[in-house]
Each structure stands twice: as structure tokens, then as C-alpha cells.
C-alpha positions in Angstrom: 0.0 0.0 0.0 3.0 2.3 -0.3 1.6 3.8 -3.5 -1.7 4.6 -1.8 0.0 6.4 1.1 2.2 8.3 -1.2 -0.7 9.6 -3.2 -3.1 10.3 -0.3 -4.1 13.9 0.1 -7.0 16.1 1.4 -9.8 17.2 -0.8 -8.5 20.8 -0.6 -5.1 19.6 -1.8 -6.6 17.4 -4.6 -8.7 20.2 -6.2 -5.5 22.3 -6.4 -4.5 20.1 -9.3 -7.3 21.5 -11.5 -6.4 24.2 -14.0 -8.5 26.8 -15.8 -9.9 25.3 -19.1 -9.9 21.8 -17.7 -12.7 19.4 -18.5 -13.7 17.5 -15.3 -16.1 14.5 -15.4 -17.9 13.3 -12.2 -19.0 9.8 -11.7 -22.6 9.2 -12.2 -25.7 9.6 -10.0 -25.3 8.0 -6.5 -21.6 7.5 -7.3 -21.0 11.2 -7.4 -18.2 12.3 -5.0 -19.5 13.9 -1.7 -16.7 16.3 -0.9 -14.6 17.1 -4.1 -17.3 19.2 -5.9 -17.8 21.5 -3.0 -14.0 22.0 -2.5 -13.7 22.7 -6.2 -16.3 25.5 -6.1 -14.3 27.1 -3.3 -11.6 27.8 -5.9 -14.0 29.7 -8.2 -12.1 32.9 -7.8 -8.9 31.3 -9.1 -10.4 29.3 -12.0 -11.9 30.3 -15.4 -13.8 28.2 -18.0 -13.7 24.9 -16.2 -16.1 22.4 -17.9 -17.9 20.0 -15.6 -19.5 17.0 -17.3 -21.8 14.3 -15.9 -25.2 12.6 -16.2 -27.8 12.7 -13.4 -26.7 14.9 -10.5 -27.4 13.9 -6.9 -25.5 16.7 -5.2 -26.2 20.4 -5.0 -24.4 21.3 -8.2 -23.2 24.6 -6.7 -21.1 25.1 -9.8 -24.3 25.8 -11.7 -25.1 28.9 -9.7 -25.1 32.2 -11.6 -22.3 33.7 -9.5 -19.9 31.0 -10.7 -20.7 31.3 -14.4 -17.3 32.7 -15.4 -15.5 29.9 -13.5 -17.5 26.8 -14.3 -19.7 25.7 -17.2 -21.8 22.5 -16.8 -22.3 20.2 -19.7 -25.1 17.8 -19.0 -25.6 14.4 -20.4 -28.9 14.0 -18.5 -30.5 16.9 -16.8 -31.6 16.7 -13.2 -33.3 18.9 -10.5 -30.1 20.6 -9.5 -29.0 21.5 -13.1 -32.2 22.2 -15.1 -32.5 25.8 -14.3 -28.9 26.5 -15.4 -29.6 24.8 -18.7 -32.9 26.7 -19.2 -31.1 30.0 -18.5 -28.2 29.2 -20.9 -25.6 28.9 -18.1 -25.2 25.2 -18.9 -25.4 23.0 -21.9 -26.9 19.7 -22.8 -25.6 17.0 -25.2 -28.3 14.6 -26.6 -26.6 11.2 -26.7 -27.6 7.5 -26.3 -26.4 6.2 -22.9 -24.7 3.2 -24.5 -22.5 5.5 -26.6 -21.4 8.0 -23.9 -18.1 6.2 -23.1 -17.1 6.7 -26.7 -17.5 10.4 -26.3 -14.7 10.5 -23.7 -12.4 8.6 -26.0 -12.9 10.9 -28.9 -14.6 14.3 -28.9 -14.6 15.0 -25.1 -11.1 14.1 -23.9 -11.0 14.2 -20.1 -8.5 16.3 -18.1 -9.7 15.3 -14.6 -11.9 12.4 -13.4 -13.5 12.8 -10.0 -15.0 9.5 -8.8 -15.9 7.5 -5.7 -14.5 4.1 -5.0 -14.5 1.5 -2.2 -11.4 1.0 -0.1 -8.8 -1.2 -1.9 -8.7 -4.9 -1.2 -5.5 -6.9 -0.6 -4.9 -7.0 -4.3 -5.0 -3.3 -4.6 -8.4 -3.3 -6.4 -11.0 -0.6 -5.7 -14.6 -1.0 -6.8 -16.5 1.8 -8.5 -19.5 0.4 -6.6 -22.8 1.8 -7.7 -21.5 3.7 -10.8 -19.7 1.8 -13.5 -21.6 3.1 -16.5 -19.4 5.7 -18.2 -17.3 6.1 -15.1 -15.0 3.2 -15.8 -14.1 4.6 -19.2 -13.5 8.0 -17.7 -11.0 6.5 -15.2 -9.3 4.6 -18.1 -8.9 7.7 -20.3 -8.6 10.7 -18.0 -5.2 12.5 -17.8 -5.7 12.6 -14.0 -7.9 10.6 -11.7 -8.9 11.8 -8.2 -10.8 9.3 -6.2 -12.8 9.7 -3.0 -12.1 6.4 -1.1 -15.3 5.9 0.9 -16.0 2.8 3.1 -19.7 3.4 2.5 -19.4 2.6 -1.2 -20.4 -1.1 -1.7 -18.0 -3.4 -3.3 -19.7 -4.6 -6.4 -18.7 -7.5 -8.7 -18.2 -7.7 -12.5 -16.2 -5.1 -14.4 -16.3 -2.6 -11.6 -12.7 -2.8 -10.4 -9.9 -0.3 -10.9 -6.4 -0.8 -9.6 -4.7 1.7 -7.3 -2.2 2.4 -10.0 -5.0 3.7 -12.2 -5.7 6.5 -9.7 -3.4 9.5 -9.2 -4.7 10.9 -5.9 -6.8 9.5 -3.1 -9.0 11.4 -0.7 -10.4 9.5 2.2 -14.0 10.3 2.9 -16.4 8.7 5.4 -19.8 10.0 4.5 -23.0 8.2 3.4 -23.1 7.9 -0.4 -26.2 9.3 -2.1 -29.4 7.3 -1.8 -32.6 7.3 -3.8 -35.5 8.0 -1.5 -38.5 5.8 -2.1 -42.1 6.9 -1.8 -45.5 5.3 -1.3 -47.0 3.9 -4.5 -50.0 5.8 -5.8 -53.1 4.1 -7.0 -52.3 5.3 -10.5 -48.8 3.7 -10.3 -50.3 0.5 -8.9 -52.8 0.3 -11.8 -50.0 0.9 -14.4 -47.9 -1.8 -12.7 -50.8 -4.3 -12.8 -51.3 -3.7 -16.5 -47.6 -3.9 -17.2 -47.5 -7.3 -15.4 -50.0 -8.6 -17.9 -47.4 -8.2 -20.6 -44.8 -10.3 -18.7 -44.5 -14.1 -18.6 -42.5 -16.5 -16.5 -38.8 -16.6 -17.6 -38.8 -13.1 -19.1 -35.7 -10.9 -18.7 -36.5 -7.4 -17.5 -35.1 -3.9 -17.9 -36.5 -1.4 -15.4 -36.0 2.3 -14.9 -36.3 4.6 -12.0 -39.4 5.6 -10.0 -42.8 4.5 -8.9 -44.0 2.7 -12.1 -41.1 0.2 -12.2 -41.5 -0.4 -8.5 -45.2 -1.0 -9.0 -44.5 -3.4 -11.8 -42.2 -5.4 -9.5 -44.9 -5.4 -6.9 -47.2 -7.3 -9.2 -44.6 -9.9 -10.2 -44.4 -11.7 -6.9 -46.2 -14.7 -8.3 -44.0 -15.2 -11.3 -41.1 -17.7 -11.8 -37.6 -17.5 -13.0 -37.5 -13.9 -14.1 -34.1 -12.4 -15.1 -32.7 -8.9 -15.0 -30.6 -7.2 -17.7 -31.0 -3.5 -17.0 -29.1 -0.2 -16.9 -30.1 0.1 -13.2 -32.1 -1.5 -10.4 -33.4 -0.3 -7.1 -34.9 -1.7 -3.9 -37.8 -3.5 -5.5 -35.5 -6.0 -7.2 -34.1 -7.2 -3.9 -37.4 -8.4 -2.5 -38.1 -10.5 -5.6 -34.7 -12.1 -5.4 -35.3 -12.9 -1.8 -38.7 -14.4 -2.7 -37.1 -16.6 -5.4 -39.0 -14.8 -8.2 -35.9 -13.4 -9.8 -33.4 -16.2 -10.4 -31.9 -15.6 -13.8 -32.1 -19.3 -14.5 -33.8 -18.8 -17.8 -31.5 -16.0 -19.0 -29.8 -16.6 -22.3 -26.6 -14.9 -21.3 -25.2 -14.3 -17.8 -27.4 -17.0 -16.3 -28.1 -16.5 -12.6 -26.7 -12.9 -12.7 -28.4 -9.5 -12.4 -26.6 -7.5 -15.0 -26.6 -3.7 -14.5 -24.4 -0.6 -15.0 -25.5 1.6 -12.1 -27.5 1.4 -8.9 -29.7 3.7 -7.0 -31.5 2.9 -3.8 -31.6 2.9 0.0 -28.8 2.2 2.4 -30.3 -1.2 3.1 -30.2 -1.9 -0.7 -26.6 -0.9 -0.9 -25.8 -3.3 2.1 -27.5 -6.1 0.1 -25.5 -5.2 -3.0 -22.2 -5.1 -1.2 -20.0 -8.1 -2.2 -23.1 -9.9 -3.6 -22.0 -12.1 -6.4 -25.5 -12.1 -7.9 -25.0 -8.5 -8.9 -22.7 -8.1 -12.0 -21.8 -4.6 -13.0 -20.6 -3.8 -16.5 -19.8 -0.6 -18.4 -22.8 0.9 -20.1 -21.4 0.3 -23.6 -21.9 -3.3 -22.8 -25.2 -3.4 -20.8 -27.0 -1.0 -23.1 -25.7 -2.3 -26.4 -28.9 -3.3 -28.3 -27.1 -6.4 -29.8 -26.1 -7.6 -26.3 -29.6 -6.9 -24.9 -31.2 -8.8 -27.8 -29.3 -11.9 -26.9 -31.7 -12.3 -23.9 -34.8 -14.1 -25.1 -38.1 -12.7 -24.0 -36.5 -9.4 -23.1 -39.0 -6.9 -21.8 -38.0 -3.2 -21.7 -40.0 -0.9 -19.4 -39.5 2.8 -19.8 -41.5 6.0 -19.1 -42.5 9.1 -20.9 -43.6 12.7 -20.4 -46.1 12.5 -23.2 -47.0 10.3 -26.2 -48.8 11.6 -29.3 -51.5 10.0 -31.3 -48.9 8.7 -33.8 -47.1 6.9 -31.0 -44.2 9.2 -30.8 -42.6 9.3 -27.3 -41.2 12.3 -25.6 -39.3 11.4 -22.4 -36.7 14.1 -22.0 -38.1 17.5 -22.8 -41.0 19.7 -21.7 -41.6 21.4 -25.0 -38.3 23.0 -25.8 -37.0 22.8 -22.2 -34.6 20.1 -21.3 -36.1 18.1 -18.4 -34.2 14.8 -18.3 -32.2 13.0 -21.0 -32.3 10.2 -23.5 -30.6 7.8 -21.2 -31.0 4.2 -22.1 -34.6 4.2 -23.3 -33.8 3.8 -27.0 -31.0 1.3 -26.3 -33.4 -1.0 -24.5 -36.4 -0.4 -26.8 -34.4 -1.5 -29.8 -32.7 -4.4 -28.0 -36.0 -5.7 -26.7 -37.7 -5.4 -30.1 -35.1 -7.6 -31.8 -35.0 -10.1 -28.9 -36.8 -13.4 -29.6 -40.2 -12.9 -27.9 -39.2 -9.5 -26.7 -41.4 -6.5 -25.9 -40.8 -2.7 -25.5 -43.2 -1.0 -23.1 -43.7 2.7 -22.6 -45.6 3.4 -19.3 -47.0 6.7 -18.0 -49.8 8.2 -16.1 -52.6 9.4 -18.3 -52.6 12.9 -16.9 -50.3 15.4 -15.3 -51.7 18.5 -13.5 -55.1 17.7 -15.0 -53.7 17.7 -18.6 -53.7 14.6 -20.8 -50.3 13.0 -21.4 -51.7 11.3 -24.4 -51.7 14.3 -26.8 -52.7 15.0 -30.4 -49.2 16.3 -31.2 -46.1 16.7 -29.0 -45.5 20.1 -27.6 -44.0 22.7 -29.8 -40.2 22.3 -29.5 -40.4 18.9 -27.9 -37.9 16.2 -28.8 -38.8 12.7 -30.0 -37.0 10.3 -27.7 -38.4 7.1 -29.2 -40.0 7.2 -32.7 -43.4 5.8 -33.5 -41.6 3.0 -35.4 -40.0 1.7 -32.2 -42.9 1.5 -29.8 -44.7 -1.8 -29.1 -46.9 -1.1 -26.2 -48.1 2.0 -24.3 -49.5 1.5 -20.8 -51.5 3.9 -18.6 -53.6 3.2 -15.5 -56.5 2.7 -18.0 -55.0 -0.2 -19.9 -52.7 -1.3 -22.7 -52.4 0.1 -26.2 -50.7 -2.5 -28.4 -49.3 -0.6 -31.4 -47.0 -3.1 -33.1 -48.2 -3.7 -36.6 -51.2 -1.3 -36.3 -52.3 1.3 -38.8 -52.2 4.9 -37.9 -56.0 4.8 -37.4 -55.8 1.7 -35.2 -53.0 3.3 -33.2 -55.0 6.4 -32.5 -58.0 4.5 -31.4 -55.9 2.3 -29.0 -54.1 5.3 -27.5 -57.3 7.3 -27.0 -58.8 4.2 -25.2 -56.1 4.4 -22.6 -56.3 8.2 -22.2 -58.1 9.7 -19.2 -61.9 9.5 -20.1 -62.2 13.2 -19.6 -59.9 13.8 -22.6 -61.1 11.1 -25.0 -63.7 13.2 -26.9 -61.2 16.0 -27.4 -58.5 13.7 -28.6 -61.0 12.1 -31.1 -61.8 15.6 -32.4 -58.1 16.4 -32.8 -57.4 13.2 -34.6 -59.7 14.6 -37.4 -58.6 18.2 -37.2 -54.9 17.5 -37.2 -54.6 14.2 -39.2 -58.0 14.1 -41.0 -58.6 10.7 -39.5 -62.1 9.8 -38.4 -62.4 7.3 -35.5 
């Protein structure tokens, strides 16, 4: 451990290595460093034009505040609550890109000066685990000119391709703080109904991809009577654990990685992280593997479950913008939709509540300026609390009728009128 001790420093000392004009990449989501970002912001008066790149933020993102605009510029790969306002006010930027291809960005058009990541303490072989965030983080560690790692005993040691050797890290900052968690919430009746309908599309032995939030958790709730389900997903959370413990998720029927839960990042409670720690069932891989549609498609009966902000009558899915405003990101939705659709017996499901703030989320046309996350050519099923719209192989007229039938009843007459006014289609 001589190398470790020689390269050990404080967070204040570590951020002194950053220079004006550097591009810094933080590890993703709950793997985000707890101390380094705040220490970096303290140097705002000395730094200019430092670019900070990452996906979903879990911290405060102080570098996005207006007073630091000349010192730091955030470049988002997936907008979150702490960074949206900066993007909307043109103090930060957004890059639309498929999650599966983000590692390639850091090898080509976005070379990294400094990687700031979180790792578990090294084992006797000198290996640290990236824990809950392997995704693009591993590639950043491999390609950055300088790697600064917070060594945190609260980071679970995950298996798979999560390990980096001490020699791949330039500076170590010892931190003993809880890593970020994803707070759960009580499932709503709408989410439960969506979960129940989603479960109707799943069979014993299916391999599942699940996203974040109440709808995936609700779907898991209704799968407790199933057998031999598998997981190949970009992430999982607490709901997966209970189904593993009940013997529902076994992975025995998986075509590849039998018996393993394959993921690229994790978000959940502290109890979930304790379960994940040193658990050989969990196999972490970089996102350019987990989210590669051709890898996904090797799993027979692959079911991809993703969400949306709105779906129009053509079946176009908007999941990342509110009109022209960047709300989230593309993430892995299209990766898994396409992988599931070419899987033998696979299905791609888009699930969403029928309304938001008393407005229909099944809409005649997407909002002005909205982006299309998943095209109408890629959608198999759309699910709301009112049922399932099966779109695969359907005509435009049949699609519209199916989507209106799962809209909130208060909006169905209006949507029927708009089908004629906008598309000249009589239903």
C-alpha cells in the first residue's frame, strides 16, 4: 500500500490540481463524490472556463449557480433537478446522446483532463470497486489524464467489471460520508394500476429492464407470483431485492449471464446498498456493454419498461423535454427499446400516467419544440392506468383508437376531435 499512502491527500489539496480550461467528469448519480465538488467550487475565484460534465446529478451542483458562471460551465448528459435551471437559463449546456455510446465520447470528442470519482477501499490485491456507478465512469477512469478518487468505506464493493487498480488513480481522498441514496415513496393508485397492466405483458422466464421511479417499482410489486425472471438493465433499485429474496428473480432462464443480475449503475436505500455489497449475484458492467442493443437482444423474452412525459397519437414518445425545455435526458430508453424489439419474444413497453396536472399526457401532437425520444416506429406497447395500447403492426387509425382508449376518459372526446382536425382521420 505504499503507492496509496504516497498519493493520499486532502480534498482541498486534490482540487489544487485543477487548472483553468480543464474538462472535469464526475462519476454518475449516486456514485458522485461527496466532498470534491464543494471543494472545487471554493476555488471559483482562481479558475476560469472549467467544464464540468456528468449525467444525473445527486448533489447540490453549486457550480451551476449564476455567481460562478465565469468559473464553471456545466455540460449535462442527463438533466436533473439541480441542473435544469442552469440549462434553461443558458448557463449550462446539454448533449443529446444515447447512454450506450457515452463512453465513446470520452475517447474521442470529449477528452477528459480530470476524473473525480468515488471508490470502495482497496482490497488486498490493490483493487477498488466503482461500486454503484460503473456506466461511463470506468471509461473516464481509463482515459482521463488525471484521476482523483474519494475512497469511501460506505461505497459497496460490487462485482463484475467494476474494479480499478490503485495504480490507475493519481490521488486518493479519504471520505467517510454516506453515499447518495434514492428515496422511495408510497406507490400511488395510478402507479399500482399501471404496474398491474404492465405485469399482464410479462411471462415466466422473461428478462427485464427497469427504470427509476414508482412505475417500475409498481410493476415489480405485481410480479411476486412469477417464476424465473431475469434482469438485464441499466439500473435496479430496492424492489428487485425483494423479488430475489422471494425466489422470483433467479436468472435461471436467461440466455446470457445466467443466474446474474446485469446492470451498469445502482440507486436505492442504504439497506439496498448493504445487500448489493460483495453480492456475487450483482454483476456490474460498463454501459457500452449493458446497453448495447445487440447484447440486450441476446436475452430471449427481453421486456424493456420505460417511461415518458407524453405520447402523441402517432405513437411518438417524448421522455426528455417539456416542450423546448430540457427536463431529463435520452438515457438508455432507445437502447433497450431497440434491444427488446429484436430479442426473440421481446417487448418494448412505454408506461406513463394518463394525466399530469389535469392535462392529458396522451396528446394530439407533441408540444412545440419537444424532442422525440423514441420514434413511432419503435414502440410496441403504451400503458397507462386505463390499460394497454398494443401498437405493433397497427395502422395509424388503429394506433390512434388504441391510444385514445387508454387516455383519461375526460380527454377522449377532445382527442378524437383532434385526430380529425390534425390528421384528417375519423375514428
